[in-house]
C-alpha positions in Angstrom: -16.2 -1.1 1.2 -15.8 2.5 2.2 -12.3 3.9 2.1 -11.6 5.8 5.2 -9.7 9.1 5.1 -6.0 8.5 5.9 -5.6 4.9 4.8 -3.1 5.8 2.1 -1.2 8.1 4.4 -1.0 5.2 7.0 0.3 2.9 4.3 2.8 5.4 3.1 4.0 6.2 6.6 4.6 2.5 7.4 6.5 2.0 4.1 8.7 5.0 4.9 9.3 3.7 8.5 10.1 0.2 7.2 12.5 1.6 4.7 10.9 -0.7 2.1 12.9 -1.0 -1.0 11.3 -1.7 -4.4 7.8 -2.6 -5.3 5.9 -4.9 -2.9 2.8 -7.0 -3.3 -0.4 -6.1 -1.3 0.2 -9.1 0.9 3.8 -7.9 1.7 2.5 -4.4 2.5 -0.3 -5.9 4.7 2.4 -7.9 6.6 4.4 -4.6 7.2 1.2 -2.8 8.3 0.4 -5.6 10.8 4.0 -5.4 12.1 3.5 -1.7 12.8 0.1 -2.2 14.5 -1.9 -0.7 11.6 -5.2 -2.5 11.1 -6.4 -3.3 7.6 -8.9 -6.0 6.8 -7.1 -7.7 3.9 -4.6 -7.5 1.2 -7.5 -6.7 -1.1 -8.2 -3.5 1.0 -4.6 -2.5 0.6 -4.7 -3.1 -3.1 -7.9 -1.0 -3.4 -6.4 1.9 -1.6 -3.3 1.8 -3.7 -5.1 1.2 -6.9 -7.2 4.4 -6.4 -4.0 6.4 -5.7 -2.5 5.0 -8.9 -5.1 7.0 -10.8 -3.5 10.2 -9.5 0.1 9.1 -10.1 1.1 8.6 -6.5 1.4 4.9 -6.8 2.8 2.8 -9.7 1.1 -0.5 -10.3 3.4 -3.1 -11.8 1.0 -5.6 -13.4 3.0 -8.7 -12.9 1.5 -11.7 -11.2 1.0 -10.9 -8.4 0.7 -7.1 -8.8 3.3 -5.0 -7.1 2.9 -1.5 -5.9 5.5 1.3 -5.8 4.5 4.3 -3.7 6.1 7.6 -4.7 8.2 9.3 -2.0 6.7 12.3 -0.4 
């Protein structure tokens, strides 16, 4: 699956607009994205995008079951 430019920014924007508090699961983030008319194929795609950004420190992955993601504020 190719990661298109801007996916992380779209996720971050929706989380900011939704005023989401605390870490969320990929499924919860996907539901917010759908509410804001942002198209993503699956929670797995959301997790992939966020997991890649965790490598740069922009996202914290909380390795509970299920994983939760905390996106750093801009």
